[in-house]
C-alpha positions as CSV (number, residue, x, y, z in Angstrom):
1,T,112.6,164.8,70.4
2,L,109.3,164.1,70.5
3,G,107.4,167.5,69.4
4,G,111.0,169.4,70.4
5,Y,110.7,169.6,74.0
6,L,110.8,165.5,75.0
7,P,113.8,163.3,73.8
8,I,112.9,159.9,74.1
9,S,115.3,156.5,73.3
10,D,118.9,157.3,71.9
11,A,118.7,161.0,71.7
12,S,117.6,161.5,76.0
13,G,120.6,159.4,76.5
14,Y,122.4,162.3,75.1
15,W,120.8,164.9,75.9
16,G,121.4,163.1,79.6
17,C,124.8,163.0,79.2
18,A,125.8,166.8,77.8
19,N,124.3,168.0,80.7
20,E,126.5,165.4,82.7
21,Y,129.0,167.2,81.3
22,L,127.9,169.9,82.2
23,E,127.0,169.8,86.0
24,Y,129.4,166.6,87.1
25,G,132.4,167.4,84.3
26,Q,132.0,163.7,83.9
27,S,129.8,160.6,82.5
28,D,128.4,157.3,83.0
29,A,129.2,154.3,80.8
30,W,126.4,154.6,78.4
31,C,127.7,158.2,77.3
32,H,131.0,156.9,75.9
33,R,129.5,155.4,73.6
34,R,129.9,158.2,71.6
35,P,132.0,160.9,74.0
36,L,132.8,163.3,71.1
37,Y,129.3,164.2,70.3
38,S,128.2,163.6,74.1
39,M,130.7,166.6,74.7
40,L,129.6,168.9,71.5
41,L,126.3,168.7,72.4
42,G,127.1,169.8,75.9
43,A,129.1,172.8,74.6
44,V,125.9,173.7,72.1
45,T,123.5,172.6,75.0
46,L,126.1,175.3,77.9
47,V,125.8,178.0,74.6
48,S,122.3,178.3,74.5
49,G,121.4,178.4,78.4
50,R,120.4,174.6,78.7
51,S,117.5,174.9,77.0
52,L,116.9,171.8,74.8
53,E,114.8,174.3,72.2
54,I,117.4,176.4,71.3
55,A,120.3,173.9,71.7
56,L,117.6,171.9,68.3
57,I,117.6,175.6,66.6
58,V,122.0,175.9,67.6
59,Q,122.3,172.6,66.0
60,A,120.4,173.4,62.5
61,G,122.4,176.1,62.6
62,L,125.5,174.1,61.9
63,I,124.1,171.8,59.6
64,G,123.7,174.8,57.6
65,L,127.1,176.7,58.0
66,S,128.7,173.1,57.4
67,T,125.9,172.6,54.6
68,F,126.9,175.6,53.0
69,V,130.4,175.2,53.4
70,F,130.2,172.5,51.4
71,A,128.3,173.2,48.9
72,R,130.6,176.1,47.9
73,E,133.1,173.9,47.4
74,V,131.3,171.9,44.9
75,A,130.0,175.5,43.3
76,R,133.9,176.3,43.2
77,W,134.4,173.0,41.7
78,L,131.3,171.9,39.5
79,G,128.8,174.7,39.3
80,A,126.0,176.3,40.6
81,L,123.4,173.2,40.0
82,P,126.1,170.7,41.2
83,A,125.8,172.8,44.7
84,L,122.6,172.9,44.4
85,L,121.7,169.0,43.9
86,A,124.4,168.4,46.7
87,S,122.2,170.7,49.3
88,Y,119.3,169.2,48.9
89,V,120.4,166.4,49.1
90,V,122.0,166.9,52.4
91,F,119.3,168.9,53.9
92,Q,116.7,165.9,52.7
93,F,119.2,163.6,54.9
94,A,119.7,166.3,57.6
95,W,115.7,167.2,58.1
96,R,115.2,163.1,58.6
97,S,117.6,161.8,60.9
98,A,119.5,165.0,62.6
99,I,117.3,168.2,62.5
100,G,115.5,168.8,65.5
101,V,117.2,165.8,67.7
102,T,119.6,165.7,70.2
103,L,121.7,163.0,67.8
104,S,125.1,162.1,66.9
105,E,123.9,162.5,63.8
106,V,124.6,165.8,64.0
107,G,127.8,166.0,64.6
108,G,128.7,163.2,62.2
109,L,127.3,164.6,59.3
110,C,128.6,168.3,60.0
111,V,132.2,167.6,61.1
112,G,132.0,164.8,57.5
113,L,130.3,168.1,55.0
114,I,133.7,170.1,56.3
115,A,135.8,167.5,55.2
116,A,134.0,167.1,51.9
117,A,134.7,170.3,51.4
118,L,138.2,170.0,52.5
119,L,139.1,167.3,50.8
120,L,137.9,168.6,47.3
121,R,139.9,172.0,48.1
122,A,142.8,169.3,48.2
123,A,141.8,167.5,44.9
124,E,141.8,170.9,43.4
125,R,145.0,172.6,44.7
126,K,146.8,168.8,44.7
127,S,147.8,169.9,48.5
128,L,148.9,166.3,50.6
129,W,149.0,168.7,53.9
130,L,145.1,169.5,53.0
131,A,144.2,166.1,51.9
132,A,145.6,164.9,55.4
133,F,143.5,167.2,57.1
134,G,140.5,166.9,55.5
135,A,141.2,163.0,55.7
136,F,142.1,163.2,59.7
137,M,138.2,165.4,59.6
138,F,137.0,162.8,57.4
139,G,138.5,160.1,60.4
140,L,137.2,162.6,63.7
141,G,133.1,162.6,62.2
142,E,133.7,159.0,61.8
143,N,134.2,158.8,65.9
144,I,131.2,161.3,65.9
145,R,129.1,159.4,64.1
146,P,130.4,156.2,62.6
147,G,129.2,155.3,59.1
148,A,130.7,154.5,56.1
149,L,134.0,152.9,58.1
150,F,135.4,151.3,54.6
151,A,136.0,154.8,52.8
152,L,138.8,155.2,55.4
153,P,141.2,153.0,53.9
154,L,140.6,154.1,49.8
155,L,140.5,157.3,51.5
156,V,144.2,157.0,53.1
157,L,144.9,155.1,49.3
158,W,143.3,158.3,47.6
159,V,145.8,161.2,49.9
160,A,148.7,158.6,49.1
161,T,148.6,159.2,45.5
162,L,147.4,162.7,45.5
163,K,150.6,164.1,44.4
164,G,152.1,160.6,43.3
165,F,152.7,157.3,45.1
166,N,155.6,157.6,47.0
167,A,157.1,156.8,50.9
168,R,155.9,160.0,52.4
169,S,152.8,160.7,51.1
170,F,151.4,157.0,51.4
171,L,153.1,158.0,55.1
172,V,151.3,160.8,56.3
173,G,147.8,159.2,53.9
174,G,148.3,156.2,56.8
175,L,149.1,158.2,59.9
176,V,146.0,160.4,59.5
């Protein structure tokens, strides 16, 4: 987004998709590349009164909120310094790739951070169902913004071994 006023390249495509969803209830073929993010941006656009500037601020707030949830889990498990370091790394990435743009990185980052927080809590509690939900959220984040696709099979194996390797836990991990 150029100066917060003019989305360019892919950002203009996602902005157009969000407005098409709001205006017509459907979208063109380009929007089907990342339909979940286009719908998420459509919801943010609706909340913002169709103002690009307010939509970008709302997206930045979502990044901040999801970073807070993730950092709180890191702090509970590892302490304040690792949480601060993790937040710093997330904000460095967000500043360069997600804040102030209408790109799918925003949705993928937010959902990925929530997934990481759920997986940390699942590891602490050794909760198979919480781990399965965290793995589902991770998969949802991958659908919003594909990235670490090779992590999905490893995540299934981790969920399966969380309470000991048995057929039930492997089935739950594989279904996610």
